[in-house]
C-alpha positions in Angstrom: 0.0 0.0 0.0 1.5 3.3 -1.1 -0.2 5.3 1.6 1.1 4.0 4.9 -1.4 3.8 7.8 1.2 5.5 10.0 0.6 8.7 8.2 -3.0 8.9 9.4 -2.2 9.4 13.1 0.4 12.0 12.0 -2.3 14.0 10.2 -4.8 13.6 13.1 -2.1 14.8 15.5 -1.3 17.7 13.3 -4.9 18.5 12.9 -5.5 18.4 16.7 -2.6 20.7 17.4 -3.6 23.1 14.7 -7.2 23.1 16.0 -6.0 23.8 19.5 -3.8 26.7 18.3 -6.7 28.1 16.3 -9.0 27.9 19.3 -6.5 29.7 21.5 -5.4 32.4 19.1 -7.3 35.5 18.5 -9.4 35.3 15.3 -8.3 38.7 14.1 -4.5 38.0 14.1 -2.4 37.0 11.1 -1.5 33.8 12.9 -5.1 32.6 12.8 -5.4 33.4 9.1 -2.1 31.8 8.3 -2.8 28.6 10.3 -6.3 28.4 8.8 -4.9 28.6 5.3 -2.2 26.0 6.0 -4.6 23.7 7.7 -6.9 23.8 4.7 -4.0 23.1 2.3 -2.8 20.2 4.4 -6.3 18.7 4.6 -6.8 18.9 0.9 -3.4 17.3 0.2 -4.1 14.6 2.7 -7.5 13.8 1.2 -6.1 13.8 -2.4 -3.1 11.6 -1.5 -5.4 9.2 0.5 -7.9 9.0 -2.3 -5.1 8.4 -4.9 -3.5 5.7 -2.8 -6.8 3.9 -2.5 -7.7 4.1 -6.2 -4.4 3.6 -7.8 -3.0 0.0 -7.9 0.3 -0.8 -6.2 3.5 -1.5 -8.2 3.1 -5.2 -7.5 -0.4 -5.2 -8.9 0.7 -3.3 -12.0 3.6 -5.7 -12.6 1.2 -8.7 -12.3 -1.2 -7.0 -14.8 1.6 -6.5 -17.3 4.1 -9.4 -16.8 1.9 -12.4 -16.1 -0.1 -12.1 -19.3 3.1 -11.6 -21.3 4.6 -14.8 -19.8 1.4 -16.9 -20.1 0.7 -15.9 -23.7 4.3 -16.6 -24.9 4.8 -19.3 -27.5 7.1 -21.6 -25.4 4.6 -21.6 -22.6 1.7 -22.3 -25.0 3.6 -25.2 -26.5 4.5 -26.7 -23.1 1.1 -26.4 -21.4 -0.5 -29.5 -23.0 2.5 -31.6 -22.2 2.7 -30.4 -18.7 -1.0 -31.0 -18.2 -0.8 -34.6 -19.3 2.3 -35.2 -17.2 0.5 -33.7 -14.2 -2.5 -35.9 -14.7 -0.4 -39.0 -15.1 1.5 -38.2 -11.9 -1.8 -37.7 -10.0 -3.2 -41.0 -11.3 0.0 -42.8 -10.3 -0.1 -41.3 -6.8 -3.8 -42.1 -6.5 -3.2 -45.8 -7.4 -0.3 -46.0 -4.9 -2.5 -44.6 -2.1 -5.3 -47.0 -3.1 -3.0 -50.0 -3.1 -1.7 -49.0 0.4 -5.2 -48.7 1.8 -6.2 -52.1 0.3 -3.0 -53.7 1.8 -3.8 -52.1 5.2 -7.4 -53.2 5.1 -6.3 -56.8 4.2 -4.1 -57.0 7.3 
């Protein structure tokens, strides 16, 4: 996840401190106006970055979306898949017969 969850408490803490300073300061001073402006800018940036991190896929997801189809659709893989499938089915059948023979031998004892 591009947007770390540790950033959320940081923004909450900053927001709390800014809110307390705004409550304490006089509304007519330049400090109040400056803090209010900066707080609005930080809130907008936090919302935009949080929304972008939720909507945009991670680099791992993008690489899987691009690389895996390229590998799967390559000619060598397409040629080897039927052979690998039949080899896998044969191996499973052999293992199944071995297990069945063991169970029959155990039941006969």
